[in-house]
Backbone as JSON Lines, residues from 0, in Angstrom:
{"i":0,"aa":"X","n":[0.7,-1.17,-0.22],"ca":[0.06,0.0,-0.13],"c":[0.75,0.92,-0.17]}
{"i":1,"aa":"X","n":[0.58,2.13,-0.88],"ca":[1.39,3.4,-0.75],"c":[0.88,4.45,0.22]}
{"i":2,"aa":"X","n":[1.77,5.11,0.92],"ca":[1.17,6.41,1.55],"c":[0.49,7.37,1.16]}
{"i":3,"aa":"X","n":[-0.58,8.31,1.03],"ca":[-0.97,8.89,0.63],"c":[-0.07,10.14,0.49]}
{"i":4,"aa":"X","n":[-0.04,10.6,-0.9],"ca":[0.52,12.21,-1.13],"c":[0.29,12.95,0.12]}
{"i":5,"aa":"X","n":[-0.81,13.28,0.3],"ca":[-0.78,14.2,1.61],"c":[-0.4,13.78,2.96]}
{"i":6,"aa":"X","n":[-0.51,12.55,3.28],"ca":[0.6,12.24,4.66],"c":[1.66,12.79,4.1]}
{"i":7,"aa":"X","n":[2.31,11.87,2.87],"ca":[3.69,12.2,2.56],"c":[4.01,13.63,2.8]}
{"i":8,"aa":"X","n":[3.2,14.39,2.53],"ca":[3.7,15.81,1.9],"c":[3.9,16.69,3.8]}
{"i":9,"aa":"X","n":[2.95,16.56,4.67],"ca":[2.63,16.59,5.96],"c":[4.2,16.06,6.65]}
{"i":10,"aa":"X","n":[4.74,14.39,6.25],"ca":[5.38,14.35,7.17],"c":[6.64,15.17,6.68]}
{"i":11,"aa":"X","n":[6.99,15.33,5.35],"ca":[8.36,15.9,5.16],"c":[7.86,17.74,5.14]}
{"i":12,"aa":"X","n":[7.08,17.91,5.54],"ca":[6.64,19.43,5.79],"c":[7.2,19.29,7.83]}
{"i":13,"aa":"X","n":[7.11,18.72,8.09],"ca":[7.7,18.36,9.69],"c":[8.55,17.71,10.18]}
{"i":14,"aa":"X","n":[9.21,16.93,9.6],"ca":[10.42,16.2,9.57],"c":[11.95,16.9,9.0]}
{"i":15,"aa":"X","n":[11.41,17.57,7.88],"ca":[12.51,18.46,7.38],"c":[13.23,19.77,8.4]}
{"i":16,"aa":"X","n":[12.22,20.46,8.97],"ca":[12.45,21.22,9.65],"c":[13.06,20.88,10.83]}
{"i":17,"aa":"X","n":[12.41,19.75,11.53],"ca":[12.9,18.94,12.5],"c":[14.62,19.14,12.5]}
{"i":18,"aa":"X","n":[14.85,18.28,11.19],"ca":[16.07,17.72,10.71],"c":[16.65,19.53,10.92]}
{"i":19,"aa":"X","n":[16.73,20.26,10.13],"ca":[17.42,21.56,10.4],"c":[17.6,22.12,11.48]}
{"i":20,"aa":"X","n":[16.69,21.88,12.58],"ca":[16.8,22.18,13.72],"c":[18.06,21.64,14.39]}
{"i":21,"aa":"X","n":[17.82,20.32,14.39],"ca":[18.97,19.07,14.87],"c":[20.3,19.71,14.1]}
{"i":22,"aa":"X","n":[20.16,20.36,13.06],"ca":[21.61,20.57,12.31],"c":[21.88,21.42,13.4]}
{"i":23,"aa":"X","n":[21.3,22.25,13.37],"ca":[21.86,23.98,14.16],"c":[21.96,23.34,15.3]}
{"i":24,"aa":"X","n":[21.33,22.97,16.34],"ca":[21.79,22.7,18.02],"c":[22.96,21.46,17.63]}
{"i":25,"aa":"X","n":[22.69,20.77,16.72],"ca":[24.39,19.36,17.06],"c":[25.26,20.13,16.59]}
{"i":26,"aa":"X","n":[25.34,20.96,15.39],"ca":[26.43,21.69,14.64],"c":[26.91,20.31,13.9]}
{"i":27,"aa":"X","n":[26.38,19.74,13.2],"ca":[26.58,18.29,12.27],"c":[27.44,18.51,11.15]}
{"i":28,"aa":"X","n":[26.73,19.98,10.16],"ca":[27.03,20.09,8.89],"c":[27.75,21.72,9.36]}
{"i":29,"aa":"X","n":[28.23,22.1,8.19],"ca":[28.94,22.93,8.9],"c":[27.82,24.49,8.26]}
{"i":30,"aa":"X","n":[27.37,23.76,6.74],"ca":[26.4,24.6,6.2],"c":[25.19,24.3,6.92]}
{"i":31,"aa":"X","n":[24.41,25.73,6.95],"ca":[23.01,25.86,7.64],"c":[22.19,24.61,6.48]}
{"i":32,"aa":"X","n":[21.3,24.01,7.14],"ca":[20.83,23.56,6.35],"c":[19.22,23.71,6.12]}
{"i":33,"aa":"X","n":[18.77,24.04,5.04],"ca":[17.48,24.59,4.68],"c":[16.48,23.71,5.11]}
{"i":34,"aa":"X","n":[14.92,24.5,5.68],"ca":[14.26,23.34,5.99],"c":[13.45,23.34,4.26]}
{"i":35,"aa":"X","n":[13.48,24.0,3.83],"ca":[12.91,23.89,2.34],"c":[13.36,23.02,1.62]}
{"i":36,"aa":"X","n":[12.15,21.92,1.31],"ca":[12.47,20.68,0.81],"c":[12.88,20.63,-0.57]}
{"i":37,"aa":"X","n":[12.92,22.05,-1.26],"ca":[13.09,22.71,-2.76],"c":[14.52,22.18,-3.08]}
{"i":38,"aa":"X","n":[15.59,22.96,-1.51],"ca":[16.84,22.89,-1.46],"c":[17.53,21.55,-1.17]}
{"i":39,"aa":"X","n":[17.06,20.37,-0.58],"ca":[17.68,19.62,0.19],"c":[18.15,18.79,-0.48]}
{"i":40,"aa":"X","n":[18.11,18.55,-2.2],"ca":[18.89,18.0,-3.07],"c":[20.28,17.66,-2.61]}
{"i":41,"aa":"X","n":[21.04,18.88,-2.46],"ca":[22.33,18.94,-2.58],"c":[22.55,18.07,-1.6]}
{"i":42,"aa":"X","n":[22.04,17.73,-0.13],"ca":[22.14,17.61,1.36],"c":[21.49,16.34,1.1]}
{"i":43,"aa":"X","n":[21.26,15.57,0.2],"ca":[20.69,14.08,0.78],"c":[21.86,13.43,1.13]}
{"i":44,"aa":"X","n":[22.99,13.21,0.65],"ca":[24.21,12.33,2.02],"c":[24.47,12.63,3.34]}
{"i":45,"aa":"X","n":[24.44,14.0,3.16],"ca":[24.88,14.56,4.64],"c":[23.86,14.58,5.92]}
{"i":46,"aa":"X","n":[22.31,14.68,5.27],"ca":[21.05,14.56,5.66],"c":[20.95,13.08,7.06]}
{"i":47,"aa":"X","n":[21.45,11.77,6.12],"ca":[21.35,10.98,6.82],"c":[22.33,11.13,7.88]}
{"i":48,"aa":"X","n":[23.7,11.87,8.28],"ca":[24.89,12.52,9.22],"c":[23.76,13.01,10.43]}
{"i":49,"aa":"X","n":[22.94,14.0,9.85],"ca":[21.93,14.71,11.14],"c":[21.16,13.91,11.22]}
{"i":50,"aa":"X","n":[20.56,13.03,10.88],"ca":[19.28,12.24,11.38],"c":[20.1,11.31,12.15]}
{"i":51,"aa":"X","n":[21.55,10.69,12.16],"ca":[21.91,9.93,13.21],"c":[22.19,10.62,14.49]}
{"i":52,"aa":"X","n":[22.35,11.84,14.73],"ca":[22.74,12.65,15.55],"c":[21.84,13.16,15.96]}
{"i":53,"aa":"X","n":[20.76,12.85,15.57],"ca":[19.53,13.5,15.92],"c":[18.96,12.3,17.06]}
{"i":54,"aa":"X","n":[19.14,11.03,16.27],"ca":[18.62,9.96,16.91],"c":[19.61,9.68,18.17]}
{"i":55,"aa":"X","n":[20.53,9.66,17.9],"ca":[21.59,9.77,19.05],"c":[21.3,11.08,20.39]}
{"i":56,"aa":"X","n":[20.72,11.75,20.11],"ca":[20.27,12.96,21.26],"c":[18.46,13.35,20.67]}
{"i":57,"aa":"X","n":[18.02,12.22,21.26],"ca":[16.66,12.57,21.03],"c":[15.95,13.7,21.95]}
{"i":58,"aa":"X","n":[16.64,14.22,22.68],"ca":[16.32,15.29,23.46],"c":[16.46,16.43,23.04]}
{"i":59,"aa":"X","n":[16.94,16.43,21.81],"ca":[16.78,17.6,20.68],"c":[15.39,17.21,20.31]}
{"i":60,"aa":"X","n":[14.63,16.47,20.09],"ca":[13.15,16.55,19.56],"c":[12.36,17.03,20.98]}
{"i":61,"aa":"X","n":[12.51,17.08,21.93],"ca":[12.21,17.39,23.48],"c":[12.03,19.28,22.85]}
{"i":62,"aa":"X","n":[13.58,19.65,22.74],"ca":[13.93,21.06,22.39],"c":[13.2,21.78,21.14]}
{"i":63,"aa":"X","n":[13.0,21.16,20.35],"ca":[12.12,21.34,19.13],"c":[10.93,21.82,19.44]}
{"i":64,"aa":"X","n":[10.02,20.58,20.17],"ca":[8.88,20.91,20.79],"c":[8.33,22.04,21.63]}
{"i":65,"aa":"X","n":[9.39,21.97,22.38],"ca":[9.11,23.19,23.4],"c":[9.87,24.9,22.64]}
{"i":66,"aa":"X","n":[10.41,24.89,21.95],"ca":[10.7,26.14,21.17],"c":[10.07,26.04,20.41]}
{"i":67,"aa":"X","n":[9.19,25.44,19.17],"ca":[8.61,25.67,18.4],"c":[8.78,26.47,17.29]}
{"i":68,"aa":"X","n":[10.12,26.16,17.0],"ca":[10.72,27.21,16.07],"c":[9.86,27.58,14.62]}
{"i":69,"aa":"X","n":[9.16,26.77,14.51],"ca":[8.09,26.8,12.82],"c":[6.97,27.25,13.44]}
{"i":70,"aa":"X","n":[6.36,27.71,14.33],"ca":[5.29,27.67,14.9],"c":[4.02,26.75,14.53]}
{"i":71,"aa":"X","n":[4.35,25.55,14.93],"ca":[3.61,24.53,14.21],"c":[2.06,24.96,15.17]}
{"i":72,"aa":"X","n":[0.89,24.32,14.38],"ca":[-0.36,24.13,15.19],"c":[-0.23,23.09,15.75]}
{"i":73,"aa":"X","n":[-1.22,22.74,16.58],"ca":[-1.72,21.89,17.85],"c":[-1.24,20.39,17.17]}
{"i":74,"aa":"X","n":[-2.2,20.39,16.05],"ca":[-1.8,18.99,15.21],"c":[-0.14,18.22,15.06]}
{"i":75,"aa":"X","n":[0.64,19.7,14.35],"ca":[1.62,19.05,14.06],"c":[2.72,18.68,15.38]}
{"i":76,"aa":"X","n":[2.23,20.0,16.21],"ca":[2.87,19.63,17.77],"c":[2.83,18.02,17.92]}
{"i":77,"aa":"X","n":[1.86,17.76,17.91],"ca":[0.9,16.45,18.24],"c":[1.86,15.44,17.71]}
{"i":78,"aa":"X","n":[2.11,15.44,16.49],"ca":[2.73,14.58,15.56],"c":[4.4,14.42,16.12]}
{"i":79,"aa":"X","n":[4.93,15.63,16.05],"ca":[6.33,15.45,17.18],"c":[6.42,14.84,18.06]}
{"i":80,"aa":"X","n":[5.07,14.94,18.97],"ca":[5.47,14.38,20.09],"c":[5.23,12.86,20.29]}
{"i":81,"aa":"X","n":[4.35,12.5,19.4],"ca":[4.06,10.69,18.82],"c":[5.69,10.47,18.73]}
{"i":82,"aa":"X","n":[6.18,11.15,17.6],"ca":[7.27,10.38,17.28],"c":[8.62,10.61,18.31]}
{"i":83,"aa":"X","n":[8.52,11.59,19.27],"ca":[9.28,11.21,20.97],"c":[8.8,10.32,21.42]}
{"i":84,"aa":"X","n":[7.62,10.58,22.0],"ca":[7.06,9.5,22.5],"c":[7.45,7.69,22.25]}
{"i":85,"aa":"X","n":[7.45,7.4,21.07],"ca":[7.5,6.3,20.77],"c":[9.14,6.28,19.71]}
{"i":86,"aa":"X","n":[9.76,6.92,20.23],"ca":[11.23,6.88,19.57],"c":[11.65,5.33,19.5]}
{"i":87,"aa":"X","n":[12.33,4.82,19.01],"ca":[13.13,3.56,19.05],"c":[13.81,3.56,17.54]}
{"i":88,"aa":"X","n":[15.5,3.43,18.03],"ca":[16.39,3.46,17.19],"c":[16.28,1.79,16.79]}
{"i":89,"aa":"X","n":[16.42,1.87,15.32],"ca":[17.2,0.39,15.38],"c":[16.74,0.1,13.91]}
{"i":90,"aa":"X","n":[17.23,-1.35,13.11],"ca":[17.02,-1.17,11.3],"c":[15.89,-2.2,11.7]}
{"i":91,"aa":"X","n":[14.3,-2.03,10.75],"ca":[13.39,-2.55,11.15],"c":[12.89,-2.93,9.68]}
{"i":92,"aa":"X","n":[11.92,-3.87,9.24],"ca":[11.43,-3.68,8.06],"c":[10.21,-4.39,8.46]}
{"i":93,"aa":"X","n":[9.65,-3.97,7.5],"ca":[7.85,-4.21,7.4],"c":[7.32,-5.4,7.24]}
{"i":94,"aa":"X","n":[6.32,-6.25,8.04],"ca":[6.29,-7.36,8.14],"c":[4.54,-7.66,7.6]}
{"i":95,"aa":"X","n":[4.01,-7.07,7.94],"ca":[2.54,-6.52,7.45],"c":[1.95,-4.66,7.46]}
{"i":96,"aa":"X","n":[1.28,-4.45,6.65],"ca":[1.01,-3.3,6.53],"c":[-0.91,-3.46,6.54]}
{"i":97,"aa":"X","n":[-1.43,-3.06,7.75],"ca":[-2.86,-2.91,7.94],"c":[-3.75,-1.84,7.86]}
{"i":98,"aa":"X","n":[-4.59,-2.22,8.09],"ca":[-5.96,-0.51,7.72],"c":[-5.12,0.33,9.13]}
{"i":99,"aa":"X","n":[-5.21,0.12,10.58],"ca":[-5.25,0.34,11.16],"c":[-3.77,0.91,12.07]}
{"i":100,"aa":"X","n":[-2.7,-0.08,11.61],"ca":[-1.65,-0.09,12.23],"c":[-0.53,-1.18,10.97]}
{"i":101,"aa":"X","n":[0.84,-1.02,11.74],"ca":[1.93,-1.38,10.43],"c":[2.21,-2.5,11.36]}
{"i":102,"aa":"X","n":[2.78,-3.56,11.11],"ca":[3.74,-4.51,11.99],"c":[4.96,-4.28,11.04]}
{"i":103,"aa":"X","n":[6.05,-4.25,12.41],"ca":[7.49,-4.32,12.15],"c":[8.48,-5.28,12.55]}
{"i":104,"aa":"X","n":[9.4,-5.46,12.2],"ca":[10.59,-6.63,13.27],"c":[11.92,-5.99,12.71]}
{"i":105,"aa":"X","n":[12.53,-6.46,13.66],"ca":[13.71,-5.81,13.97],"c":[14.73,-6.31,12.88]}
{"i":106,"aa":"X","n":[15.31,-6.26,12.4],"ca":[16.64,-6.73,11.64],"c":[18.1,-6.73,12.41]}
{"i":107,"aa":"X","n":[18.17,-8.43,12.66],"ca":[19.27,-8.38,13.72],"c":[20.07,-9.01,12.91]}
{"i":108,"aa":"X","n":[20.54,-8.98,11.6],"ca":[21.34,-9.94,11.09],"c":[22.77,-8.47,11.01]}
{"i":109,"aa":"X","n":[23.77,-9.01,9.81],"ca":[25.15,-8.13,9.64],"c":[24.19,-6.9,8.91]}
{"i":110,"aa":"X","n":[24.94,-5.66,8.91],"ca":[24.69,-4.88,7.94],"c":[24.77,-5.02,7.1]}
């Protein structure tokens, strides 16, 4: 099943500013990460480093929520709070995609 385009767009509109904020807070890249997705093509490889540092420092998500630098409304802040509440780092694959939830399994093999 394909994730609806509207949900995909909203995810990126929230996640990308979070990565830009994390880069600023954690000084991962020397360049400022532009939270506008249109400018992200040149950052694709580096964004993995920013993501990894964010996942190593999930308290940055709390700071993002507290400061709300993008002035997100309640719906989007709730989305980020859920990401923080259910944060789990690892390598996973989708076992089954159901109507109300998705079943994941952790990958424990060699990278």
